[in-house]
C-alpha positions in Angstrom: 8.7 -37.8 40.0 10.1 -39.2 36.7 8.5 -39.1 33.3 8.5 -42.2 31.0 11.8 -41.1 29.3 13.6 -41.0 32.7 12.0 -44.3 33.8 13.3 -45.9 30.6 16.8 -44.8 31.6 16.3 -46.2 35.1 15.1 -49.5 33.8 17.9 -49.7 31.2 20.4 -49.5 34.1 18.6 -52.2 36.0 18.8 -54.6 33.1 22.5 -53.7 32.5 21.9 -52.0 29.2 23.2 -48.5 30.2 26.6 -47.2 31.0 27.5 -43.7 32.2 31.1 -44.4 31.3 30.4 -45.5 27.7 27.2 -43.8 26.6 27.6 -45.0 23.0 26.6 -48.5 24.3 23.4 -47.3 26.0 20.2 -49.0 24.9 22.0 -51.6 22.9 19.8 -54.7 23.7 16.6 -52.7 24.2 16.2 -49.4 22.5 14.6 -46.5 24.5 11.5 -46.4 22.4 10.8 -50.1 23.2 11.2 -49.4 27.0 8.9 -46.5 26.8 6.3 -48.7 25.0 6.6 -51.2 27.8 6.0 -48.4 30.3 2.9 -47.3 28.4 1.7 -50.9 28.4 2.2 -51.0 32.2 0.0 -48.0 32.7 -2.8 -49.4 30.7 -2.5 -52.7 32.7 -2.8 -50.7 35.9 -5.8 -48.8 34.7 -7.6 -52.2 34.1 -6.5 -53.8 37.3 -7.0 -50.8 39.6 -9.8 -48.8 38.0 -10.5 -46.9 41.3 -7.1 -45.2 40.9 -8.1 -43.9 37.5 -11.4 -42.1 38.3 -12.5 -38.5 37.8 -15.6 -36.5 38.3 -17.1 -34.9 35.1 -20.3 -33.5 33.7 -21.8 -35.4 30.7 -24.6 -33.7 28.6 -27.7 -35.8 28.2 -29.6 -36.3 24.9 -33.3 -36.5 24.4 -34.7 -39.9 25.2 -33.6 -42.6 27.7 -30.6 -44.1 25.8 -27.4 -42.2 26.5 -23.8 -42.5 25.2 -20.7 -42.3 27.4 -18.2 -39.8 25.9 -14.8 -40.9 24.7 -12.9 -39.3 27.6 -14.8 -41.5 30.1 -14.0 -45.3 29.8 -16.9 -46.4 32.1 -19.4 -44.6 34.4 -18.9 -45.9 37.9 -21.7 -43.8 39.5 -24.0 -40.9 38.7 -23.9 -38.4 41.5 -26.7 -36.2 40.3 -28.4 -34.1 37.6 -27.3 -30.6 36.7 -30.2 -28.8 35.0 -30.1 -25.9 32.5 -29.9 -23.5 35.4 -26.7 -25.2 36.8 -28.4 -26.6 39.8 -27.3 -30.1 40.9 -30.0 -32.4 42.3 -29.7 -35.9 43.7 -31.2 -39.0 42.1 -33.9 -40.8 44.0 -32.8 -44.3 42.9 -30.5 -46.2 40.7 -30.5 -49.7 39.2 -28.9 -52.3 37.0 -29.5 -53.3 33.4 -32.6 -55.3 34.2 -34.4 -52.0 34.8 -33.8 -50.8 31.2 -36.5 -53.3 30.0 -39.0 -51.1 31.9 -38.0 -47.9 30.3 -40.1 -46.6 27.4 -38.2 -45.7 24.2 -39.9 -42.3 23.6 -40.3 -39.1 25.5 -44.1 -39.3 25.9 -43.8 -41.1 29.2 -41.9 -38.4 30.8 -43.6 -35.6 32.8 -43.6 -32.4 30.7 -41.6 -30.2 33.0 -39.1 -27.6 32.2 -36.6 -29.1 34.7 -35.5 -32.7 34.3 -35.7 -34.9 37.3 -34.0 -38.3 37.2 -35.5 -41.1 39.2 -33.0 -43.9 38.1 -30.4 -45.1 35.7 -28.9 -48.4 34.6 -26.0 -49.7 32.5 -26.2 -51.6 29.3 -24.8 -55.0 30.2 -23.2 -55.6 26.8 -21.3 -52.2 26.6 -19.6 -49.7 28.9 -20.4 -46.9 26.4 -24.2 -47.1 26.8 -26.5 -46.3 29.8 -30.1 -45.6 30.3 -31.9 -42.9 32.3 -35.4 -42.8 33.8 -37.6 -41.0 32.9 -36.5 -40.2 29.3 -35.3 -36.6 28.7 -37.6 -34.3 26.9 -36.1 -32.1 24.1 -37.7 -29.1 25.9 -35.7 -29.9 29.1 -32.3 -29.6 27.3 -29.6 -28.6 28.0 -29.2 -30.9 31.0 -26.2 -33.0 32.2 -25.3 -35.6 34.8 -22.4 -35.3 37.1 -20.6 -38.7 37.2 -17.7 -40.6 38.6 -16.1 -42.4 35.8 -13.1 -44.5 35.1 -10.8 -42.7 32.6 -7.9 -44.7 31.2 -4.9 -42.4 30.5 -4.7 -41.1 27.0 -2.0 -39.4 25.0 0.8 -41.2 26.9 4.3 -40.4 25.5 7.8 -40.1 26.8 7.0 -36.9 28.6 4.1 -38.4 30.5 4.7 -38.4 34.3 2.8 -41.2 36.1 1.7 -40.8 39.7 4.2 -41.8 42.2 2.2 -44.9 43.4 2.6 -46.4 39.9 6.4 -46.2 39.7 7.5 -49.5 41.1 4.8 -51.5 39.3 5.8 -49.8 36.0 9.4 -50.7 36.6 8.6 -54.3 37.3 6.4 -54.6 34.3 9.0 -53.0 32.0 11.6 -55.6 33.2 9.1 -58.4 32.7 8.5 -57.3 29.1 12.2 -56.7 28.4 13.3 -60.1 29.5 10.3 -61.8 27.8 11.6 -60.4 24.5 15.1 -61.6 24.9 16.2 -65.0 23.5 20.0 -64.7 24.1 19.9 -66.1 27.6 18.3 -69.3 28.9 17.7 -67.6 32.2 15.6 -64.7 30.7 12.2 -66.5 30.9 12.7 -67.2 34.6 13.9 -63.6 35.3 10.8 -62.3 33.3 8.5 -64.5 35.4 10.0 -63.2 38.6 9.4 -59.6 37.6 5.8 -60.4 36.6 5.3 -61.9 40.0 6.6 -58.8 41.6 4.2 -56.7 39.5 1.2 -58.6 40.6 2.4 -58.6 44.2 2.5 -54.8 44.2 -1.1 -54.8 42.8 -2.2 -57.2 45.5 -0.6 -55.1 48.2 -2.4 -52.0 47.0 -5.8 -53.9 47.0 -5.1 -55.3 50.4 -4.4 -51.8 51.7 -7.6 -50.5 50.2 -9.6 -53.3 51.8 -8.1 -52.6 55.2 -8.7 -48.9 54.9 -12.4 -49.5 54.0 -12.9 -51.9 56.9 -11.2 -49.5 59.3 -13.4 -46.6 58.1 -16.5 -48.7 58.6 -15.3 -49.8 62.0 -14.8 -46.2 63.0 -18.2 -45.2 61.7 -19.9 -48.0 63.7 -18.0 -47.2 66.8 -19.0 -43.6 66.8 -22.6 -44.4 65.9 -22.6 -42.2 62.9 
């Protein structure tokens, strides 16, 4: 797999701005740093358009009370899998909900059962922010430390020329880089049309990925129903 520095060379060749025979003329119309920036932009676009591809499982410490903050290395919580108490035991959650449930939550800890082990019965997201969520019942200070094990969307960070994207991203990144390159050029009257074509290719790749995901999900459900599991 190629890192972004190597992908920049690949794209430079595709847009006729690279010559093995005359290296002094390489990256003449588009410098390498610009191409790498286009690649970084492509990765961020992919993380927004295909969040399922950018998920990870992590433990997030809870604070006392019912209002909780999502840490910086988690862009958005997709699902809370369970609660890990101060003894390291992971327990399931009896229910979950949406933001409408947060109105039912008390803002103090007095409503929670005074137990040494925290038991979560539900959670919900703040509808105006991906960085805030609510737990029910509120966490008592005496129950800390306690954490939740979550699936969260995590947009890539610290992307630079040495960053190596997953192989499934490669073609989409290359198309997006060419789209950005030709969009920035004003020397050729055909550049806008060429840029539009590469943008269409980029979104076609995304559409194909999503179609494949849908078909795999339907196939999995069909297999489950057929076996009666």
